[in-house]
N, CA, C and O atoms as a Tripos MOL2 file, in Angstrom:
@<TRIPOS>MOLECULE
protein
  320   319    80     0     0
PROTEIN
NO_CHARGES

@<TRIPOS>ATOM
      1 N         149.5530   70.2840  139.6430 N.3       1 MET1
      2 CA        150.9750   70.5060  139.6720 C.3       1 MET1
      3 C         151.3570   71.3560  140.8750 C.2       1 MET1
      4 O         152.3640   71.0820  141.5290 O.2       1 MET1
      5 N         150.5840   72.3640  141.1710 N.am      2 VAL2
      6 CA        150.8910   73.2280  142.3140 C.3       2 VAL2
      7 C         150.8750   72.4070  143.5990 C.2       2 VAL2
      8 O         151.7240   72.5890  144.4720 O.2       2 VAL2
      9 N         149.9170   71.5140  143.7090 N.am      3 LYS3
     10 CA        149.8200   70.6570  144.9020 C.3       3 LYS3
     11 C         151.0970   69.8200  145.0650 C.2       3 LYS3
     12 O         151.6280   69.7030  146.1700 O.2       3 LYS3
     13 N         151.5810   69.2440  143.9710 N.am      4 ARG4
     14 CA        152.8100   68.4440  144.0310 C.3       4 ARG4
     15 C         154.0060   69.2890  144.4360 C.2       4 ARG4
     16 O         154.8320   68.8650  145.2450 O.2       4 ARG4
     17 N         154.0950   70.4920  143.8650 N.am      5 LEU5
     18 CA        155.2320   71.3500  144.1740 C.3       5 LEU5
     19 C         155.1750   71.8650  145.6100 C.2       5 LEU5
     20 O         156.2100   72.0170  146.2580 O.2       5 LEU5
     21 N         153.9860   72.1290  146.0980 N.am      6 LYS6
     22 CA        153.8690   72.5490  147.4990 C.3       6 LYS6
     23 C         154.2450   71.4090  148.4370 C.2       6 LYS6
     24 O         154.8470   71.6350  149.4860 O.2       6 LYS6
     25 N         153.8900   70.1860  148.0580 N.am      7 ARG7
     26 CA        154.2890   69.0260  148.8520 C.3       7 ARG7
     27 C         155.8090   68.8950  148.8510 C.2       7 ARG7
     28 O         156.4130   68.6290  149.8900 O.2       7 ARG7
     29 N         156.4280   69.0830  147.6820 N.am      8 ALA8
     30 CA        157.8890   69.0290  147.5810 C.3       8 ALA8
     31 C         158.5200   70.1230  148.4320 C.2       8 ALA8
     32 O         159.5350   69.9010  149.0920 O.2       8 ALA8
     33 N         157.9160   71.2920  148.4100 N.am      9 GLU9
     34 CA        158.4110   72.4080  149.2150 C.3       9 GLU9
     35 C         158.3800   72.0500  150.7040 C.2       9 GLU9
     36 O         159.3240   72.3430  151.4360 O.2       9 GLU9
     37 N         157.3080   71.4250  151.1390 N.am     10 GLY10
     38 CA        157.2010   71.0010  152.5340 C.3      10 GLY10
     39 C         158.2420   69.9650  152.8970 C.2      10 GLY10
     40 O         158.8500   70.0240  153.9650 O.2      10 GLY10
     41 N         158.4430   69.0040  151.9890 N.am     11 HIS11
     42 CA        159.4720   67.9810  152.2260 C.3      11 HIS11
     43 C         160.8550   68.6230  152.3020 C.2      11 HIS11
     44 O         161.6750   68.2520  153.1410 O.2      11 HIS11
     45 N         161.1050   69.5880  151.4200 N.am     12 LEU12
     46 CA        162.4150   70.2410  151.3990 C.3      12 LEU12
     47 C         162.6530   71.0340  152.6830 C.2      12 LEU12
     48 O         163.7560   71.0230  153.2300 O.2      12 LEU12
     49 N         161.6260   71.7150  153.1560 N.am     13 ARG13
     50 CA        161.7620   72.4090  154.4430 C.3      13 ARG13
     51 C         162.0890   71.4130  155.5530 C.2      13 ARG13
     52 O         162.9090   71.6910  156.4280 O.2      13 ARG13
     53 N         161.4390   70.2500  155.5060 N.am     14 SER14
     54 CA        161.7060   69.2110  156.5030 C.3      14 SER14
     55 C         163.1600   68.7470  156.4390 C.2      14 SER14
     56 O         163.7890   68.5010  157.4680 O.2      14 SER14
     57 N         163.6820   68.6320  155.2200 N.am     15 VAL15
     58 CA        165.0690   68.1970  155.0510 C.3      15 VAL15
     59 C         166.0180   69.1970  155.7100 C.2      15 VAL15
     60 O         166.9390   68.8040  156.4250 O.2      15 VAL15
     61 N         165.7930   70.4750  155.4720 N.am     16 VAL16
     62 CA        166.6460   71.5050  156.0670 C.3      16 VAL16
     63 C         166.5910   71.4250  157.5900 C.2      16 VAL16
     64 O         167.6210   71.4790  158.2610 O.2      16 VAL16
     65 N         165.3890   71.2970  158.1220 N.am     17 GLU17
     66 CA        165.2290   71.1870  159.5770 C.3      17 GLU17
     67 C         165.9150   69.9310  160.1130 C.2      17 GLU17
     68 O         166.5340   69.9630  161.1760 O.2      17 GLU17
     69 N         165.8050   68.8390  159.3820 N.am     18 MET18
     70 CA        166.4270   67.5840  159.8110 C.3      18 MET18
     71 C         167.9470   67.7040  159.8310 C.2      18 MET18
     72 O         168.6010   67.2120  160.7510 O.2      18 MET18
     73 N         168.5020   68.3540  158.8240 N.am     19 ILE19
     74 CA        169.9560   68.5440  158.7680 C.3      19 ILE19
     75 C         170.4070   69.4180  159.9290 C.2      19 ILE19
     76 O         171.3940   69.1190  160.6020 O.2      19 ILE19
     77 N         169.6680   70.5080  160.1580 N.am     20 GLU20
     78 CA        170.0130   71.4130  161.2610 C.3      20 GLU20
     79 C         169.9120   70.7030  162.6100 C.2      20 GLU20
     80 O         170.6630   71.0160  163.5340 O.2      20 GLU20
     81 N         168.9960   69.7560  162.7230 N.am     21 ALA21
     82 CA        168.7990   69.0390  163.9850 C.3      21 ALA21
     83 C         169.7340   67.8360  164.1280 C.2      21 ALA21
     84 O         169.7580   67.1830  165.1710 O.2      21 ALA21
     85 N         170.5040   67.5470  163.0730 N.am     22 GLY22
     86 CA        171.4410   66.4330  163.1410 C.3      22 GLY22
     87 C         170.7700   65.0650  163.0510 C.2      22 GLY22
     88 O         171.2600   64.0940  163.6290 O.2      22 GLY22
     89 N         169.6580   64.9830  162.3340 N.am     23 ARG23
     90 CA        168.9310   63.7180  162.1960 C.3      23 ARG23
     91 C         169.7550   62.7210  161.3970 C.2      23 ARG23
     92 O         170.6630   63.1160  160.6660 O.2      23 ARG23
     93 N         169.4530   61.4370  161.5260 N.am     24 PRO24
     94 CA        170.2000   60.3890  160.8210 C.3      24 PRO24
     95 C         170.1220   60.5320  159.2920 C.2      24 PRO24
     96 O         169.1210   60.9870  158.7400 O.2      24 PRO24
     97 N         171.1960   60.1340  158.6460 N.am     25 CYS25
     98 CA        171.3020   60.2430  157.1830 C.3      25 CYS25
     99 C         170.1830   59.4860  156.4650 C.2      25 CYS25
    100 O         169.6690   59.9660  155.4550 O.2      25 CYS25
    101 N         169.8040   58.3240  156.9660 N.am     26 LEU26
    102 CA        168.7540   57.5420  156.3180 C.3      26 LEU26
    103 C         167.4470   58.3230  156.2720 C.2      26 LEU26
    104 O         166.7700   58.3370  155.2440 O.2      26 LEU26
    105 N         167.0910   58.9630  157.3580 N.am     27 GLU27
    106 CA        165.8540   59.7490  157.3900 C.3      27 GLU27
    107 C         165.9200   60.9180  156.4170 C.2      27 GLU27
    108 O         164.9450   61.2250  155.7310 O.2      27 GLU27
    109 N         167.0740   61.5630  156.3650 N.am     28 ILE28
    110 CA        167.2530   62.6940  155.4460 C.3      28 ILE28
    111 C         167.1710   62.2130  154.0020 C.2      28 ILE28
    112 O         166.5440   62.8630  153.1650 O.2      28 ILE28
    113 N         167.7980   61.0860  153.7090 N.am     29 ALA29
    114 CA        167.7700   60.5390  152.3530 C.3      29 ALA29
    115 C         166.3400   60.1930  151.9330 C.2      29 ALA29
    116 O         165.9620   60.4060  150.7810 O.2      29 ALA29
    117 N         165.5530   59.6640  152.8570 N.am     30 GLN30
    118 CA        164.1610   59.3390  152.5490 C.3      30 GLN30
    119 C         163.3730   60.6010  152.2060 C.2      30 GLN30
    120 O         162.5820   60.6020  151.2630 O.2      30 GLN30
    121 N         163.5830   61.6650  152.9620 N.am     31 GLN31
    122 CA        162.8960   62.9270  152.6740 C.3      31 GLN31
    123 C         163.3620   63.5230  151.3460 C.2      31 GLN31
    124 O         162.5580   64.0660  150.5880 O.2      31 GLN31
    125 N         164.6620   63.4190  151.0680 N.am     32 LEU32
    126 CA        165.1720   63.9220  149.7940 C.3      32 LEU32
    127 C         164.5720   63.1430  148.6210 C.2      32 LEU32
    128 O         164.2820   63.7170  147.5720 O.2      32 LEU32
    129 N         164.3910   61.8470  148.8050 N.am     33 GLN33
    130 CA        163.7530   61.0390  147.7700 C.3      33 GLN33
    131 C         162.3240   61.5150  147.5250 C.2      33 GLN33
    132 O         161.8710   61.5680  146.3820 O.2      33 GLN33
    133 N         161.6180   61.8610  148.5960 N.am     34 ALA34
    134 CA        160.2510   62.3650  148.4570 C.3      34 ALA34
    135 C         160.2330   63.6800  147.6810 C.2      34 ALA34
    136 O         159.3580   63.8960  146.8420 O.2      34 ALA34
    137 N         161.1950   64.5560  147.9590 N.am     35 VAL35
    138 CA        161.2960   65.8260  147.2230 C.3      35 VAL35
    139 C         161.5360   65.5390  145.7460 C.2      35 VAL35
    140 O         160.8610   66.0910  144.8770 O.2      35 VAL35
    141 N         162.4920   64.6820  145.4750 N.am     36 GLU36
    142 CA        162.8420   64.3590  144.0900 C.3      36 GLU36
    143 C         161.6520   63.7600  143.3410 C.2      36 GLU36
    144 O         161.4030   64.1150  142.1890 O.2      36 GLU36
    145 N         160.9250   62.8660  143.9780 N.am     37 THR37
    146 CA        159.7620   62.2370  143.3580 C.3      37 THR37
    147 C         158.6730   63.2560  143.0590 C.2      37 THR37
    148 O         158.0970   63.2520  141.9710 O.2      37 THR37
    149 N         158.3900   64.1270  144.0170 N.am     38 ASP38
    150 CA        157.3500   65.1420  143.8070 C.3      38 ASP38
    151 C         157.7130   66.0900  142.6690 C.2      38 ASP38
    152 O         156.8550   66.4330  141.8550 O.2      38 ASP38
    153 N         158.9570   66.5120  142.6030 N.am     39 VAL39
    154 CA        159.3860   67.4220  141.5340 C.3      39 VAL39
    155 C         159.3420   66.7120  140.1830 C.2      39 VAL39
    156 O         158.8970   67.2950  139.1950 O.2      39 VAL39
    157 N         159.7930   65.4720  140.1290 N.am     40 ALA40
    158 CA        159.7690   64.7150  138.8770 C.3      40 ALA40
    159 C         158.3340   64.5120  138.3860 C.2      40 ALA40
    160 O         158.0570   64.6250  137.1920 O.2      40 ALA40
    161 N         157.4370   64.2140  139.3040 N.am     41 ASN41
    162 CA        156.0370   64.0360  138.9200 C.3      41 ASN41
    163 C         155.4280   65.3430  138.4130 C.2      41 ASN41
    164 O         154.6530   65.3360  137.4570 O.2      41 ASN41
    165 N         155.7690   66.4440  139.0370 N.am     42 ALA42
    166 CA        155.2730   67.7430  138.5830 C.3      42 ALA42
    167 C         155.8170   68.0610  137.1900 C.2      42 ALA42
    168 O         155.0910   68.5640  136.3330 O.2      42 ALA42
    169 N         157.0820   67.7670  136.9750 N.am     43 LYS43
    170 CA        157.6970   68.0190  135.6620 C.3      43 LYS43
    171 C         157.0210   67.1710  134.5880 C.2      43 LYS43
    172 O         156.6930   67.6730  133.5130 O.2      43 LYS43
    173 N         156.8160   65.9120  134.8720 N.am     44 ARG44
    174 CA        156.1920   65.0050  133.9140 C.3      44 ARG44
    175 C         154.7580   65.4730  133.5800 C.2      44 ARG44
    176 O         154.3510   65.4690  132.4180 O.2      44 ARG44
    177 N         154.0170   65.8680  134.6000 N.am     45 THR45
    178 CA        152.6570   66.3550  134.3830 C.3      45 THR45
    179 C         152.6730   67.5990  133.5020 C.2      45 THR45
    180 O         151.8530   67.7350  132.5930 O.2      45 THR45
    181 N         153.6010   68.4970  133.7730 N.am     46 ARG46
    182 CA        153.7100   69.7340  132.9810 C.3      46 ARG46
    183 C         154.0220   69.4200  131.5260 C.2      46 ARG46
    184 O         153.4270   70.0070  130.6220 O.2      46 ARG46
    185 N         154.9510   68.4990  131.2930 N.am     47 ILE47
    186 CA        155.3240   68.1280  129.9230 C.3      47 ILE47
    187 C         154.1350   67.5010  129.2070 C.2      47 ILE47
    188 O         153.8540   67.8360  128.0560 O.2      47 ILE47
    189 N         153.4350   66.5890  129.8840 N.am     48 HIS48
    190 CA        152.2720   65.9430  129.2640 C.3      48 HIS48
    191 C         151.1870   66.9730  128.9310 C.2      48 HIS48
    192 O         150.6120   66.9430  127.8430 O.2      48 HIS48
    193 N         150.9150   67.8710  129.8600 N.am     49 ASP49
    194 CA        149.9100   68.9040  129.6030 C.3      49 ASP49
    195 C         150.3220   69.7820  128.4210 C.2      49 ASP49
    196 O         149.5020   70.1250  127.5690 O.2      49 ASP49
    197 N         151.5820   70.1310  128.3880 N.am     50 HIS50
    198 CA        152.0710   70.9610  127.2850 C.3      50 HIS50
    199 C         151.9100   70.2340  125.9600 C.2      50 HIS50
    200 O         151.4380   70.8140  124.9810 O.2      50 HIS50
    201 N         152.2990   68.9710  125.9280 N.am     51 LEU51
    202 CA        152.1570   68.2020  124.6860 C.3      51 LEU51
    203 C         150.7030   68.1720  124.2420 C.2      51 LEU51
    204 O         150.4030   68.4040  123.0710 O.2      51 LEU51
    205 N         149.8070   67.8890  125.1650 N.am     52 ASP52
    206 CA        148.3910   67.8290  124.8240 C.3      52 ASP52
    207 C         147.9030   69.1600  124.2470 C.2      52 ASP52
    208 O         147.2850   69.1870  123.1830 O.2      52 ASP52
    209 N         148.1800   70.2630  124.9470 N.am     53 HIS53
    210 CA        147.6690   71.5540  124.5230 C.3      53 HIS53
    211 C         148.3900   72.0820  123.2870 C.2      53 HIS53
    212 O         147.7700   72.6640  122.3970 O.2      53 HIS53
    213 N         149.6910   71.8760  123.2400 N.am     54 CYS54
    214 CA        150.4650   72.3640  122.0960 C.3      54 CYS54
    215 C         150.0490   71.6160  120.8320 C.2      54 CYS54
    216 O         149.8110   72.2360  119.7950 O.2      54 CYS54
    217 N         149.9630   70.3230  120.9100 N.am     55 LEU55
    218 CA        149.5760   69.5480  119.7360 C.3      55 LEU55
    219 C         148.1410   69.8370  119.3230 C.2      55 LEU55
    220 O         147.8460   69.9390  118.1330 O.2      55 LEU55
    221 N         147.2480   69.9680  120.2950 N.am     56 ASP56
    222 CA        145.8700   70.3040  119.9670 C.3      56 ASP56
    223 C         145.8010   71.6560  119.2630 C.2      56 ASP56
    224 O         145.0220   71.8400  118.3270 O.2      56 ASP56
    225 N         146.6130   72.5890  119.7160 N.am     57 HIS57
    226 CA        146.6250   73.9210  119.1170 C.3      57 HIS57
    227 C         147.1480   73.8750  117.6760 C.2      57 HIS57
    228 O         146.6250   74.5590  116.7970 O.2      57 HIS57
    229 N         148.1780   73.0680  117.4480 N.am     58 VAL58
    230 CA        148.8120   73.0280  116.1290 C.3      58 VAL58
    231 C         148.0300   72.1620  115.1430 C.2      58 VAL58
    232 O         147.7950   72.5750  114.0070 O.2      58 VAL58
    233 N         147.6280   70.9680  115.5700 N.am     59 VAL59
    234 CA        146.9890   70.0400  114.6310 C.3      59 VAL59
    235 C         145.4980   69.8540  114.8780 C.2      59 VAL59
    236 O         144.8200   69.1630  114.1160 O.2      59 VAL59
    237 N         144.9950   70.4580  115.9220 N.am     60 GLY60
    238 CA        143.5820   70.2900  116.2530 C.3      60 GLY60
    239 C         143.3920   69.0650  117.1340 C.2      60 GLY60
    240 O         144.3210   68.2890  117.3590 O.2      60 GLY60
    241 N         142.1940   68.9140  117.6190 N.am     61 ALA61
    242 CA        141.8920   67.7720  118.4840 C.3      61 ALA61
    243 C         142.0680   66.4790  117.6880 C.2      61 ALA61
    244 O         141.6320   66.3740  116.5410 O.2      61 ALA61
    245 N         142.7140   65.5000  118.3180 N.am     62 VAL62
    246 CA        142.9720   64.2230  117.6650 C.3      62 VAL62
    247 C         142.0230   63.1800  118.2530 C.2      62 VAL62
    248 O         141.9420   63.0320  119.4720 O.2      62 VAL62
    249 N         141.3030   62.4560  117.3900 N.am     63 PRO63
    250 CA        140.4050   61.4130  117.9040 C.3      63 PRO63
    251 C         141.1890   60.3640  118.6930 C.2      63 PRO63
    252 O         142.3520   60.0900  118.3980 O.2      63 PRO63
    253 N         140.5450   59.7910  119.6860 N.am     64 LYS64
    254 CA        141.1990   58.8180  120.5650 C.3      64 LYS64
    255 C         141.8340   57.6740  119.7730 C.2      64 LYS64
    256 O         142.9190   57.2090  120.1220 O.2      64 LYS64
    257 N         141.1760   57.2260  118.7270 N.am     65 ALA65
    258 CA        141.6790   56.1040  117.9240 C.3      65 ALA65
    259 C         142.9980   56.4280  117.2210 C.2      65 ALA65
    260 O         143.7360   55.5180  116.8430 O.2      65 ALA65
    261 N         143.3000   57.7150  117.0430 N.am     66 LYS66
    262 CA        144.5180   58.1260  116.3270 C.3      66 LYS66
    263 C         145.5590   58.7400  117.2420 C.2      66 LYS66
    264 O         146.5280   59.3260  116.7590 O.2      66 LYS66
    265 N         145.3840   58.6220  118.5600 N.am     67 ARG67
    266 CA        146.3020   59.2460  119.5140 C.3      67 ARG67
    267 C         147.5270   58.3840  119.8220 C.2      67 ARG67
    268 O         148.3400   58.7680  120.6630 O.2      67 ARG67
    269 N         147.6810   57.2430  119.1730 N.am     68 GLY68
    270 CA        148.8020   56.3440  119.4540 C.3      68 GLY68
    271 C         150.1610   57.0270  119.4900 C.2      68 GLY68
    272 O         150.8760   56.8980  120.4840 O.2      68 GLY68
    273 N         150.5420   57.7500  118.4420 N.am     69 PRO69
    274 CA        151.8490   58.4190  118.4500 C.3      69 PRO69
    275 C         151.9810   59.4590  119.5690 C.2      69 PRO69
    276 O         153.0490   59.6070  120.1630 O.2      69 PRO69
    277 N         150.9060   60.1660  119.8450 N.am     70 ILE70
    278 CA        150.9490   61.1530  120.9270 C.3      70 ILE70
    279 C         151.1510   60.4550  122.2630 C.2      70 ILE70
    280 O         151.9510   60.8950  123.0890 O.2      70 ILE70
    281 N         150.4210   59.3620  122.4720 N.am     71 ASP71
    282 CA        150.5700   58.6080  123.7120 C.3      71 ASP71
    283 C         151.9790   58.0350  123.8510 C.2      71 ASP71
    284 O         152.5110   57.9560  124.9580 O.2      71 ASP71
    285 N         152.5830   57.6330  122.7300 N.am     72 GLU72
    286 CA        153.9610   57.1300  122.7610 C.3      72 GLU72
    287 C         154.9370   58.2420  123.1560 C.2      72 GLU72
    288 O         155.8550   58.0100  123.9420 O.2      72 GLU72
    289 N         154.7450   59.4240  122.6230 N.am     73 ILE73
    290 CA        155.6110   60.5520  122.9840 C.3      73 ILE73
    291 C         155.4820   60.8290  124.4800 C.2      73 ILE73
    292 O         156.4830   61.0360  125.1650 O.2      73 ILE73
    293 N         154.2480   60.8310  124.9830 N.am     74 LYS74
    294 CA        154.0430   61.0650  126.4060 C.3      74 LYS74
    295 C         154.7070   59.9740  127.2410 C.2      74 LYS74
    296 O         155.3050   60.2590  128.2780 O.2      74 LYS74
    297 N         154.6030   58.7320  126.7900 N.am     75 ALA75
    298 CA        155.2060   57.6250  127.5320 C.3      75 ALA75
    299 C         156.7200   57.7340  127.5750 C.2      75 ALA75
    300 O         157.3350   57.4440  128.6010 O.2      75 ALA75
    301 N         157.3190   58.1450  126.4850 N.am     76 ILE76
    302 CA        158.7840   58.2190  126.4410 C.3      76 ILE76
    303 C         159.3190   59.3640  127.2900 C.2      76 ILE76
    304 O         160.4870   59.3430  127.6780 O.2      76 ILE76
    305 N         158.4970   60.3570  127.5830 N.am     77 THR77
    306 CA        158.9690   61.4720  128.4050 C.3      77 THR77
    307 C         159.2860   61.0350  129.8210 C.2      77 THR77
    308 O         159.9480   61.7830  130.5410 O.2      77 THR77
    309 N         158.8510   59.8680  130.2560 N.am     78 LYS78
    310 CA        159.2030   59.4090  131.6060 C.3      78 LYS78
    311 C         160.7000   59.1360  131.7270 C.2      78 LYS78
    312 O         161.2320   59.0210  132.8310 O.2      78 LYS78
    313 N         161.3650   59.0350  130.5890 N.am     79 TYR79
    314 CA        162.8090   58.7910  130.5940 C.3      79 TYR79
    315 C         163.6220   60.0750  130.5460 C.2      79 TYR79
    316 O         164.8520   60.0200  130.5170 O.2      79 TYR79
    317 N         162.9680   61.2180  130.5370 N.am     80 LEU80
    318 CA        163.6900   62.4960  130.5420 C.3      80 LEU80
    319 C         164.3390   62.7390  131.8890 C.2      80 LEU80
    320 O         164.9910   63.7650  132.0830 O.2      80 LEU80
@<TRIPOS>BOND
     1     1     2 1
     2     2     3 1
     3     3     4 2
     4     3     5 am
     5     5     6 1
     6     6     7 1
     7     7     8 2
     8     7     9 am
     9     9    10 1
    10    10    11 1
    11    11    12 2
    12    11    13 am
    13    13    14 1
    14    14    15 1
    15    15    16 2
    16    15    17 am
    17    17    18 1
    18    18    19 1
    19    19    20 2
    20    19    21 am
    21    21    22 1
    22    22    23 1
    23    23    24 2
    24    23    25 am
    25    25    26 1
    26    26    27 1
    27    27    28 2
    28    27    29 am
    29    29    30 1
    30    30    31 1
    31    31    32 2
    32    31    33 am
    33    33    34 1
    34    34    35 1
    35    35    36 2
    36    35    37 am
    37    37    38 1
    38    38    39 1
    39    39    40 2
    40    39    41 am
    41    41    42 1
    42    42    43 1
    43    43    44 2
    44    43    45 am
    45    45    46 1
    46    46    47 1
    47    47    48 2
    48    47    49 am
    49    49    50 1
    50    50    51 1
    51    51    52 2
    52    51    53 am
    53    53    54 1
    54    54    55 1
    55    55    56 2
    56    55    57 am
    57    57    58 1
    58    58    59 1
    59    59    60 2
    60    59    61 am
    61    61    62 1
    62    62    63 1
    63    63    64 2
    64    63    65 am
    65    65    66 1
    66    66    67 1
    67    67    68 2
    68    67    69 am
    69    69    70 1
    70    70    71 1
    71    71    72 2
    72    71    73 am
    73    73    74 1
    74    74    75 1
    75    75    76 2
    76    75    77 am
    77    77    78 1
    78    78    79 1
    79    79    80 2
    80    79    81 am
    81    81    82 1
    82    82    83 1
    83    83    84 2
    84    83    85 am
    85    85    86 1
    86    86    87 1
    87    87    88 2
    88    87    89 am
    89    89    90 1
    90    90    91 1
    91    91    92 2
    92    91    93 am
    93    93    94 1
    94    94    95 1
    95    95    96 2
    96    95    97 am
    97    97    98 1
    98    98    99 1
    99    99   100 2
   100    99   101 am
   101   101   102 1
   102   102   103 1
   103   103   104 2
   104   103   105 am
   105   105   106 1
   106   106   107 1
   107   107   108 2
   108   107   109 am
   109   109   110 1
   110   110   111 1
   111   111   112 2
   112   111   113 am
   113   113   114 1
   114   114   115 1
   115   115   116 2
   116   115   117 am
   117   117   118 1
   118   118   119 1
   119   119   120 2
   120   119   121 am
   121   121   122 1
   122   122   123 1
   123   123   124 2
   124   123   125 am
   125   125   126 1
   126   126   127 1
   127   127   128 2
   128   127   129 am
   129   129   130 1
   130   130   131 1
   131   131   132 2
   132   131   133 am
   133   133   134 1
   134   134   135 1
   135   135   136 2
   136   135   137 am
   137   137   138 1
   138   138   139 1
   139   139   140 2
   140   139   141 am
   141   141   142 1
   142   142   143 1
   143   143   144 2
   144   143   145 am
   145   145   146 1
   146   146   147 1
   147   147   148 2
   148   147   149 am
   149   149   150 1
   150   150   151 1
   151   151   152 2
   152   151   153 am
   153   153   154 1
   154   154   155 1
   155   155   156 2
   156   155   157 am
   157   157   158 1
   158   158   159 1
   159   159   160 2
   160   159   161 am
   161   161   162 1
   162   162   163 1
   163   163   164 2
   164   163   165 am
   165   165   166 1
   166   166   167 1
   167   167   168 2
   168   167   169 am
   169   169   170 1
   170   170   171 1
   171   171   172 2
   172   171   173 am
   173   173   174 1
   174   174   175 1
   175   175   176 2
   176   175   177 am
   177   177   178 1
   178   178   179 1
   179   179   180 2
   180   179   181 am
   181   181   182 1
   182   182   183 1
   183   183   184 2
   184   183   185 am
   185   185   186 1
   186   186   187 1
   187   187   188 2
   188   187   189 am
   189   189   190 1
   190   190   191 1
   191   191   192 2
   192   191   193 am
   193   193   194 1
   194   194   195 1
   195   195   196 2
   196   195   197 am
   197   197   198 1
   198   198   199 1
   199   199   200 2
   200   199   201 am
   201   201   202 1
   202   202   203 1
   203   203   204 2
   204   203   205 am
   205   205   206 1
   206   206   207 1
   207   207   208 2
   208   207   209 am
   209   209   210 1
   210   210   211 1
   211   211   212 2
   212   211   213 am
   213   213   214 1
   214   214   215 1
   215   215   216 2
   216   215   217 am
   217   217   218 1
   218   218   219 1
   219   219   220 2
   220   219   221 am
   221   221   222 1
   222   222   223 1
   223   223   224 2
   224   223   225 am
   225   225   226 1
   226   226   227 1
   227   227   228 2
   228   227   229 am
   229   229   230 1
   230   230   231 1
   231   231   232 2
   232   231   233 am
   233   233   234 1
   234   234   235 1
   235   235   236 2
   236   235   237 am
   237   237   238 1
   238   238   239 1
   239   239   240 2
   240   239   241 am
   241   241   242 1
   242   242   243 1
   243   243   244 2
   244   243   245 am
   245   245   246 1
   246   246   247 1
   247   247   248 2
   248   247   249 am
   249   249   250 1
   250   250   251 1
   251   251   252 2
   252   251   253 am
   253   253   254 1
   254   254   255 1
   255   255   256 2
   256   255   257 am
   257   257   258 1
   258   258   259 1
   259   259   260 2
   260   259   261 am
   261   261   262 1
   262   262   263 1
   263   263   264 2
   264   263   265 am
   265   265   266 1
   266   266   267 1
   267   267   268 2
   268   267   269 am
   269   269   270 1
   270   270   271 1
   271   271   272 2
   272   271   273 am
   273   273   274 1
   274   274   275 1
   275   275   276 2
   276   275   277 am
   277   277   278 1
   278   278   279 1
   279   279   280 2
   280   279   281 am
   281   281   282 1
   282   282   283 1
   283   283   284 2
   284   283   285 am
   285   285   286 1
   286   286   287 1
   287   287   288 2
   288   287   289 am
   289   289   290 1
   290   290   291 1
   291   291   292 2
   292   291   293 am
   293   293   294 1
   294   294   295 1
   295   295   296 2
   296   295   297 am
   297   297   298 1
   298   298   299 1
   299   299   300 2
   300   299   301 am
   301   301   302 1
   302   302   303 1
   303   303   304 2
   304   303   305 am
   305   305   306 1
   306   306   307 1
   307   307   308 2
   308   307   309 am
   309   309   310 1
   310   310   311 1
   311   311   312 2
   312   311   313 am
   313   313   314 1
   314   314   315 1
   315   315   316 2
   316   315   317 am
   317   317   318 1
   318   318   319 1
   319   319   320 2
@<TRIPOS>SUBSTRUCTURE
     1 MET1         2 RESIDUE 1 A MET
     2 VAL2         6 RESIDUE 1 A VAL
     3 LYS3        10 RESIDUE 1 A LYS
     4 ARG4        14 RESIDUE 1 A ARG
     5 LEU5        18 RESIDUE 1 A LEU
     6 LYS6        22 RESIDUE 1 A LYS
     7 ARG7        26 RESIDUE 1 A ARG
     8 ALA8        30 RESIDUE 1 A ALA
     9 GLU9        34 RESIDUE 1 A GLU
    10 GLY10       38 RESIDUE 1 A GLY
    11 HIS11       42 RESIDUE 1 A HIS
    12 LEU12       46 RESIDUE 1 A LEU
    13 ARG13       50 RESIDUE 1 A ARG
    14 SER14       54 RESIDUE 1 A SER
    15 VAL15       58 RESIDUE 1 A VAL
    16 VAL16       62 RESIDUE 1 A VAL
    17 GLU17       66 RESIDUE 1 A GLU
    18 MET18       70 RESIDUE 1 A MET
    19 ILE19       74 RESIDUE 1 A ILE
    20 GLU20       78 RESIDUE 1 A GLU
    21 ALA21       82 RESIDUE 1 A ALA
    22 GLY22       86 RESIDUE 1 A GLY
    23 ARG23       90 RESIDUE 1 A ARG
    24 PRO24       94 RESIDUE 1 A PRO
    25 CYS25       98 RESIDUE 1 A CYS
    26 LEU26      102 RESIDUE 1 A LEU
    27 GLU27      106 RESIDUE 1 A GLU
    28 ILE28      110 RESIDUE 1 A ILE
    29 ALA29      114 RESIDUE 1 A ALA
    30 GLN30      118 RESIDUE 1 A GLN
    31 GLN31      122 RESIDUE 1 A GLN
    32 LEU32      126 RESIDUE 1 A LEU
    33 GLN33      130 RESIDUE 1 A GLN
    34 ALA34      134 RESIDUE 1 A ALA
    35 VAL35      138 RESIDUE 1 A VAL
    36 GLU36      142 RESIDUE 1 A GLU
    37 THR37      146 RESIDUE 1 A THR
    38 ASP38      150 RESIDUE 1 A ASP
    39 VAL39      154 RESIDUE 1 A VAL
    40 ALA40      158 RESIDUE 1 A ALA
    41 ASN41      162 RESIDUE 1 A ASN
    42 ALA42      166 RESIDUE 1 A ALA
    43 LYS43      170 RESIDUE 1 A LYS
    44 ARG44      174 RESIDUE 1 A ARG
    45 THR45      178 RESIDUE 1 A THR
    46 ARG46      182 RESIDUE 1 A ARG
    47 ILE47      186 RESIDUE 1 A ILE
    48 HIS48      190 RESIDUE 1 A HIS
    49 ASP49      194 RESIDUE 1 A ASP
    50 HIS50      198 RESIDUE 1 A HIS
    51 LEU51      202 RESIDUE 1 A LEU
    52 ASP52      206 RESIDUE 1 A ASP
    53 HIS53      210 RESIDUE 1 A HIS
    54 CYS54      214 RESIDUE 1 A CYS
    55 LEU55      218 RESIDUE 1 A LEU
    56 ASP56      222 RESIDUE 1 A ASP
    57 HIS57      226 RESIDUE 1 A HIS
    58 VAL58      230 RESIDUE 1 A VAL
    59 VAL59      234 RESIDUE 1 A VAL
    60 GLY60      238 RESIDUE 1 A GLY
    61 ALA61      242 RESIDUE 1 A ALA
    62 VAL62      246 RESIDUE 1 A VAL
    63 PRO63      250 RESIDUE 1 A PRO
    64 LYS64      254 RESIDUE 1 A LYS
    65 ALA65      258 RESIDUE 1 A ALA
    66 LYS66      262 RESIDUE 1 A LYS
    67 ARG67      266 RESIDUE 1 A ARG
    68 GLY68      270 RESIDUE 1 A GLY
    69 PRO69      274 RESIDUE 1 A PRO
    70 ILE70      278 RESIDUE 1 A ILE
    71 ASP71      282 RESIDUE 1 A ASP
    72 GLU72      286 RESIDUE 1 A GLU
    73 ILE73      290 RESIDUE 1 A ILE
    74 LYS74      294 RESIDUE 1 A LYS
    75 ALA75      298 RESIDUE 1 A ALA
    76 ILE76      302 RESIDUE 1 A ILE
    77 THR77      306 RESIDUE 1 A THR
    78 LYS78      310 RESIDUE 1 A LYS
    79 TYR79      314 RESIDUE 1 A TYR
    80 LEU80      318 RESIDUE 1 A LEU
């Protein structure tokens, strides 16, 4: 997650520099998309990790054969 956020930070710095330099809107939009993607991926990873650890803590380790509902919850979080 830290790696993703540092990448987003680098992209965001690039966006600021591009705006200050008067770069074309298309290039700026592409960099902003990269920032948004990196942050969204970091958020999704954090939520999935939390679900895994929180559920394991509350209900104990769940065998792979019975993880269907947990996997469904993780899958639906992509729509957050």
